Backbone as CSV, one residue per row, in Angstrom:
resi,resn,N_x,N_y,N_z,CA_x,CA_y,CA_z,C_x,C_y,C_z
1,MET,1.549,6.709,-32.427,1.153,8.243,-32.619,2.640,9.165,-32.414
2,LEU,2.755,10.220,-33.288,3.836,11.168,-33.098,2.986,12.392,-33.205
3,ILE,3.119,13.252,-32.251,3.030,14.314,-32.226,3.879,15.603,-32.136
4,ARG,3.928,16.626,-33.030,5.128,17.630,-33.261,4.229,19.148,-33.256
5,THR,5.270,20.037,-32.323,4.844,21.244,-32.071,5.008,22.404,-33.233
6,ALA,5.910,21.745,-33.828,6.310,22.618,-35.061,6.342,21.835,-36.861
7,ALA,6.503,22.768,-37.462,6.346,22.035,-38.770,7.680,21.105,-39.332
8,ALA,8.636,21.325,-38.942,9.547,20.512,-38.709,10.371,20.220,-37.548
9,HIS,10.609,18.896,-37.395,11.422,18.480,-35.702,12.372,18.625,-36.140
10,SER,13.032,18.901,-34.836,14.537,19.475,-34.665,15.461,17.959,-34.969
11,GLY,15.338,17.106,-35.148,15.929,15.602,-35.436,16.191,14.724,-34.042
12,ASN,15.306,15.370,-32.773,15.519,14.740,-31.717,14.858,13.623,-31.537
13,LEU,13.668,13.471,-32.233,12.715,12.311,-32.606,13.469,11.086,-33.362
14,THR,14.530,11.622,-34.536,15.240,10.615,-35.327,16.100,10.080,-34.316
15,ARG,16.780,11.069,-33.461,17.719,10.503,-32.637,17.223,9.101,-31.114
16,LEU,15.887,9.486,-30.705,15.460,8.707,-30.028,14.938,7.418,-30.464
17,GLY,14.514,7.419,-32.218,14.276,6.526,-32.576,15.095,5.423,-32.826
18,GLU,16.812,6.364,-33.392,17.782,5.348,-33.376,18.284,4.899,-31.992
19,TYR,18.103,5.624,-31.337,18.411,4.941,-29.694,17.450,3.788,-29.184
20,SER,16.125,3.691,-29.311,15.468,2.806,-29.235,15.528,1.592,-30.048
21,ALA,16.042,1.803,-31.354,16.337,0.580,-32.120,17.372,-0.148,-32.010
22,ARG,18.492,0.443,-31.385,19.577,-0.508,-31.066,19.485,-0.953,-29.549
23,MET,19.028,0.061,-28.707,18.503,-0.459,-27.494,17.505,-2.116,-27.723
24,ALA,16.869,-1.785,-28.368,16.196,-3.285,-28.814,16.757,-4.414,-29.264
25,ALA,17.581,-3.692,-30.119,18.341,-4.853,-30.950,19.535,-5.235,-29.827
26,GLY,19.654,-4.634,-28.611,20.844,-5.435,-27.803,21.928,-4.641,-27.809
27,ASP,22.191,-3.320,-28.144,23.338,-2.774,-28.360,23.485,-1.308,-27.407
28,TYR,23.550,-2.263,-26.120,23.150,-1.373,-24.783,24.447,-0.301,-24.595
29,ASP,25.643,-0.300,-25.381,26.292,0.580,-24.967,25.997,1.842,-25.859
30,ALA,24.782,1.628,-26.373,24.201,3.251,-27.271,23.853,4.064,-26.233
31,VAL,23.618,3.762,-24.781,23.149,4.543,-23.805,24.519,5.752,-23.598
32,TYR,25.523,5.479,-24.100,26.614,6.174,-23.870,27.010,7.204,-24.747
33,GLU,26.436,6.882,-26.186,26.304,7.757,-27.474,25.207,8.596,-27.354
34,TYR,24.087,8.262,-26.913,22.509,9.018,-27.018,22.374,9.801,-25.698
35,PHE,23.320,9.153,-24.430,22.890,10.425,-22.847,24.291,10.912,-22.666
36,ALA,23.873,12.227,-22.703,25.136,13.011,-22.375,26.018,12.774,-20.931
37,PRO,27.016,12.703,-20.754,27.865,12.417,-19.290,27.172,13.071,-18.227
38,GLU,26.723,14.667,-18.504,25.950,15.056,-17.319,24.373,14.530,-17.251
39,PHE,24.109,13.596,-18.098,22.646,13.027,-18.162,22.122,13.366,-16.639
40,ALA,21.088,13.902,-15.974,20.467,14.083,-14.962,18.952,13.537,-14.950
41,SER,18.596,12.616,-13.673,17.340,12.349,-13.740,16.775,12.424,-12.358
42,HIS,15.634,13.098,-12.895,14.945,13.757,-11.696,14.094,12.475,-10.680
43,ALA,14.329,10.853,-11.055,14.038,9.922,-10.401,15.246,9.431,-9.587
44,THR,16.391,9.927,-9.899,17.659,9.607,-9.012,17.272,9.946,-7.580
45,ALA,16.760,10.961,-7.118,16.557,11.297,-5.785,15.719,9.895,-4.763
46,ARG,14.862,9.687,-5.548,13.988,8.601,-5.119,14.448,7.159,-5.237
47,ILE,15.189,6.806,-6.214,15.518,5.438,-6.648,17.133,5.347,-5.596
48,ASN,18.026,6.316,-5.955,19.208,5.794,-5.548,19.664,7.405,-5.179
49,PRO,19.827,8.140,-4.056,20.018,9.291,-3.346,21.544,9.385,-3.436
50,ALA,22.485,8.398,-3.095,23.496,8.229,-3.144,24.240,8.585,-4.598
51,ALA,23.474,8.373,-5.673,24.093,8.534,-7.458,23.824,10.183,-7.635
52,ILE,22.999,10.850,-6.851,22.980,11.929,-7.308,24.277,12.969,-7.693
53,GLY,24.484,13.346,-8.485,25.403,14.225,-9.269,26.532,13.229,-9.669
54,THR,26.653,11.961,-9.821,27.388,10.952,-10.453,26.590,10.607,-12.083
55,ASP,27.830,10.036,-12.933,27.357,9.445,-14.200,26.560,8.232,-13.742
56,ILE,25.020,8.714,-14.041,23.847,7.545,-13.886,23.732,6.627,-15.086
57,ARG,24.110,6.674,-16.259,24.209,6.019,-17.630,24.081,4.690,-17.247
58,PRO,25.159,4.081,-16.421,25.402,2.826,-16.373,23.647,2.283,-15.715
59,GLN,22.919,2.946,-15.289,21.934,2.539,-14.599,20.921,2.204,-15.636
60,GLU,21.198,3.103,-16.746,20.340,2.725,-17.746,20.726,1.661,-18.505
61,TYR,22.121,1.807,-18.717,22.462,0.217,-19.454,22.389,-1.128,-18.332
62,LYS,22.189,-0.802,-17.132,21.866,-2.429,-16.273,20.513,-2.550,-16.404
63,PHE,19.427,-1.631,-16.885,18.240,-1.854,-16.880,17.868,-2.843,-18.191
64,TRP,18.343,-2.063,-19.013,18.408,-2.968,-20.563,18.751,-4.574,-20.062
65,GLN,20.070,-4.729,-19.953,20.469,-5.327,-19.537,19.745,-7.077,-18.592
66,THR,19.220,-6.060,-17.396,18.589,-6.887,-16.541,17.315,-7.479,-17.438
67,ALA,16.639,-6.181,-18.062,15.457,-6.821,-18.442,15.695,-7.948,-19.700
68,LYS,16.579,-7.841,-20.705,16.470,-8.881,-21.981,17.196,-10.104,-20.694
69,ALA,18.141,-10.422,-19.752,18.208,-11.798,-19.204,16.936,-12.243,-18.200
70,ALA,16.303,-11.255,-17.956,15.152,-11.993,-17.552,13.851,-12.341,-18.702
71,PHE,13.873,-11.605,-19.410,12.770,-11.694,-20.623,13.513,-12.090,-22.165
72,PRO,13.746,-13.163,-22.272,14.771,-13.466,-23.379,14.171,-13.394,-24.543
73,ASP,12.633,-13.151,-24.603,11.966,-12.723,-26.133,11.441,-11.484,-26.157
74,MET,12.195,-10.721,-25.094,11.471,-9.033,-25.176,11.496,-8.304,-26.285
75,GLU,10.046,-7.803,-26.200,10.187,-7.015,-27.523,9.768,-5.437,-26.763
76,PHE,10.493,-4.362,-27.587,10.429,-3.055,-26.766,9.905,-2.312,-28.060
77,ARG,8.588,-1.590,-27.792,8.148,-0.494,-28.611,8.333,0.626,-28.078
78,VAL,8.041,2.073,-28.802,7.683,3.631,-27.963,6.227,3.452,-29.016
79,GLU,5.477,3.827,-28.356,4.228,4.091,-28.752,3.877,5.374,-28.889
80,VAL,4.153,6.345,-28.082,3.627,7.953,-28.405,5.022,8.689,-28.422
81,LEU,5.228,9.588,-28.822,6.322,10.446,-29.125,5.785,11.726,-29.274
82,ILE,5.695,12.835,-28.585,5.509,13.988,-28.646,6.460,14.983,-28.467
83,GLU,7.018,16.068,-29.268,8.121,17.023,-29.224,7.391,18.242,-29.241
84,ALA,8.163,18.910,-28.207,7.924,20.198,-28.199,9.548,21.057,-27.485
85,ASP,9.678,21.934,-28.371,11.166,22.736,-28.143,12.070,21.661,-27.895
86,ASP,12.866,21.622,-26.846,13.574,20.634,-26.296,13.396,19.451,-25.786
87,LEU,12.115,19.473,-25.518,11.527,18.242,-25.003,10.871,17.496,-25.698
88,VAL,10.788,16.034,-25.206,10.135,14.824,-25.970,9.715,14.132,-25.111
89,VAL,8.305,13.981,-25.500,7.785,12.850,-24.022,7.634,11.460,-25.321
90,SER,7.844,10.163,-24.492,7.871,9.006,-24.806,6.775,8.335,-23.938
91,HIS,6.479,7.670,-24.470,5.468,6.506,-23.688,5.874,4.970,-24.515
92,TRP,6.544,4.737,-23.904,7.105,2.842,-24.347,6.354,1.685,-23.693
93,THR,6.587,0.518,-24.142,6.250,-0.649,-23.675,7.127,-1.519,-24.318
94,LEU,7.769,-2.432,-22.618,8.296,-3.696,-22.924,7.583,-4.909,-22.748
95,GLU,7.545,-5.945,-23.633,6.846,-7.015,-23.367,7.688,-8.368,-23.455
96,GLY,7.675,-9.358,-22.789,8.075,-10.926,-22.616,7.975,-11.698,-21.636
97,THR,8.191,-12.690,-22.079,7.835,-14.044,-21.042,9.098,-14.244,-19.834
98,HIS,8.529,-13.956,-18.674,9.352,-14.173,-17.615,10.210,-15.447,-17.711
99,THR,10.824,-16.081,-18.048,11.519,-16.996,-18.080,13.149,-17.219,-18.147
100,GLY,13.595,-16.010,-17.714,15.503,-15.987,-17.707,15.308,-15.746,-16.105
101,ARG,16.494,-14.704,-16.166,16.646,-14.796,-14.402,16.034,-13.697,-14.063
102,ALA,15.937,-13.388,-12.524,14.980,-12.586,-11.816,15.083,-11.281,-12.648
103,TYR,13.958,-10.493,-12.305,13.511,-9.345,-12.809,14.007,-8.047,-11.458
104,TYR,15.345,-8.108,-10.948,15.537,-7.211,-9.915,15.317,-8.065,-9.070
105,ASP,14.282,-8.194,-8.176,13.753,-8.765,-6.900,12.835,-9.757,-7.317
106,VAL,12.012,-9.558,-8.388,11.064,-10.616,-8.878,11.522,-11.669,-9.590
107,PRO,11.598,-13.117,-8.901,11.914,-14.075,-9.607,11.274,-14.588,-10.825
108,PRO,11.987,-15.482,-11.590,11.203,-15.925,-12.780,9.648,-16.668,-12.650
109,SER,8.542,-16.025,-13.508,7.217,-16.898,-13.265,7.010,-17.686,-14.730
110,GLY,7.763,-17.842,-15.373,7.163,-18.024,-16.752,5.875,-17.711,-17.506
111,ARG,5.961,-16.738,-17.132,4.471,-15.713,-17.688,4.970,-14.425,-18.480
112,ARG,3.980,-14.176,-19.341,4.005,-12.816,-19.858,3.979,-11.702,-19.415
113,VAL,4.774,-10.676,-19.354,4.416,-9.374,-18.625,4.795,-8.343,-19.786
114,THR,4.045,-7.323,-19.027,4.193,-6.264,-20.009,4.383,-5.104,-19.006
115,ILE,5.528,-3.980,-19.139,6.320,-3.187,-18.241,6.504,-1.759,-19.332
116,ASN,5.389,-1.303,-18.769,5.194,0.360,-19.816,5.747,1.605,-18.737
117,GLY,6.158,2.747,-19.556,6.489,3.513,-18.732,6.186,4.932,-19.607
118,THR,6.411,6.115,-19.093,6.366,7.689,-19.829,7.448,7.993,-19.189
119,ALA,8.236,8.775,-20.131,9.390,9.663,-19.958,9.269,10.974,-20.436
120,ILE,10.041,12.261,-19.656,9.740,13.366,-20.382,11.413,13.342,-20.618
121,LEU,12.027,13.686,-21.478,13.538,13.900,-22.041,13.641,15.192,-22.500
122,ARG,14.635,15.886,-21.936,15.115,17.282,-22.327,16.534,16.749,-23.277
123,MET,16.633,17.412,-24.446,17.823,17.121,-25.514,18.491,18.258,-25.535
124,ARG,19.944,17.889,-25.831,20.797,18.874,-26.240,21.744,18.620,-27.216
125,ASP,22.083,19.286,-28.318,22.949,18.649,-29.289,22.729,17.038,-29.492
126,GLY,21.974,16.593,-29.443,21.445,15.448,-30.112,21.388,14.709,-28.855
127,LYS,21.657,15.074,-27.743,21.780,13.672,-26.713,20.929,13.933,-25.424
128,VAL,20.212,12.810,-24.858,19.471,13.317,-23.392,20.409,13.911,-22.106
129,ILE,19.692,15.043,-21.798,20.576,15.593,-20.850,19.820,15.464,-19.397
130,GLU,18.558,15.265,-19.399,17.432,15.446,-18.516,16.251,14.592,-18.505
131,HIS,15.562,14.032,-17.399,14.772,13.052,-17.381,13.794,13.401,-16.538
132,TRP,12.373,12.991,-16.577,11.354,13.018,-15.621,10.670,11.736,-15.672
133,GLY,10.385,11.191,-15.142,9.496,9.664,-15.106,9.858,9.061,-14.082
134,GLY,9.550,7.787,-14.075,9.766,6.399,-13.424,9.772,6.671,-12.055
135,PRO,10.255,5.887,-11.071,10.785,4.702,-11.452,10.214,3.721,-11.433
136,HIS,9.071,3.372,-12.574,8.053,2.847,-12.628,8.632,1.551,-13.009
137,CYS,9.743,1.066,-13.652,10.007,-0.587,-13.821,11.420,-0.850,-12.816
138,MET,11.875,-0.277,-12.126,12.669,-0.815,-11.268,12.337,-1.819,-10.173
139,HIS,12.985,-2.456,-10.066,13.090,-3.715,-8.740,11.772,-4.450,-8.551
140,GLY,11.291,-4.247,-9.991,9.635,-4.903,-10.239,8.496,-4.341,-10.359
141,ILE,8.604,-3.097,-10.178,7.679,-2.254,-9.560,7.135,-1.800,-11.315
142,GLY,5.769,-1.939,-11.113,5.027,-1.999,-12.945,5.035,-3.131,-13.680
143,LEU,5.702,-3.780,-12.760,5.502,-5.392,-13.558,4.603,-5.916,-13.727
144,SER,3.718,-6.300,-14.936,2.299,-6.384,-14.749,2.158,-7.686,-15.775
145,ARG,1.216,-8.683,-15.387,0.838,-9.771,-16.021,-0.003,-9.372,-16.953
146,VAL,0.057,-9.722,-18.573,-0.696,-10.038,-19.530,-1.976,-10.828,-19.106
147,GLU,-1.735,-11.977,-19.049,-2.515,-13.043,-18.827,-3.377,-12.878,-17.168
148,GLY,-4.676,-12.636,-17.270,-5.328,-12.691,-15.633,-5.333,-11.389,-15.025
149,ALA,-5.939,-11.361,-14.164,-6.269,-10.103,-13.539,-5.193,-9.573,-12.867
150,GLY,-4.324,-10.274,-12.472,-3.632,-9.950,-11.570,-3.846,-9.827,-9.806
151,PRO,-2.787,-9.817,-9.241,-2.948,-9.829,-7.410,-4.019,-8.562,-7.255
152,HIS,-3.858,-7.569,-7.852,-4.911,-6.218,-7.407,-6.300,-6.545,-7.593
153,ALA,-6.541,-7.259,-8.157,-8.087,-7.668,-8.653,-8.615,-7.947,-7.365
154,ALA,-8.627,-8.788,-6.635,-9.325,-9.329,-5.363,-9.562,-8.183,-4.492
155,ALA,-8.803,-7.548,-4.580,-9.124,-6.245,-3.474,-10.157,-5.374,-4.001
156,ALA,-10.564,-5.444,-5.231,-10.997,-4.425,-6.006,-12.511,-4.401,-6.209
157,PRO,-13.430,-3.717,-5.735,-14.955,-4.059,-5.499,-15.263,-4.445,-6.945
158,SER,-16.374,-5.246,-7.502,-16.838,-5.526,-8.584,-17.652,-4.194,-9.147
159,VAL,-17.595,-3.991,-10.297,-18.618,-2.967,-10.876,-19.847,-3.213,-10.302
160,ALA,-20.539,-4.344,-10.799,-21.781,-4.723,-10.306,-22.133,-4.388,-9.080
161,ALA,-21.511,-4.739,-8.395,-21.372,-4.814,-7.122,-21.524,-3.345,-6.429
162,ARG,-20.594,-2.266,-7.222,-20.843,-1.450,-6.738,-22.080,-0.696,-6.865
163,ASP,-22.482,-0.854,-8.326,-23.544,-0.440,-8.851,-24.641,-0.753,-8.144
164,ALA,-24.749,-1.971,-7.737,-26.218,-2.427,-6.883,-26.293,-1.844,-5.591
165,SER,-25.324,-1.163,-5.138,-25.509,-0.347,-4.011,-25.794,1.017,-4.155
């Protein structure tokens, strides 16, 4: 799904599409071409406060490297892009089988997993300069199994039990 707020887009959607394709192909150096050196993420204070004010592009690079090592059959897709002025909202999904290395602190399970997220990105001169969203995918947060109900299901009351009361 693609939503634009103007008749013609600014080129930001094209740039993000190119970036996504390069990352999916394993060209992680693209981070340094598509993210500005002054790139700032509003998630940094929650994830790594010591990194505030530093070049955090290496963290984006590490995310992709870690994901590919953990999920050798990794597939990445962008499902929704919405552009409004210099902002782009992207909803993305990464799927793969956890047969490789640990994903941050989560050991390989051999199971198929899905990680998804939504990012709001501010663009300037064709580069990402600001980010809101996450950190739903770091350190195994947001890691969910495609098959099976997952560990949270046992704690949730069933619809039938709730409706019976």
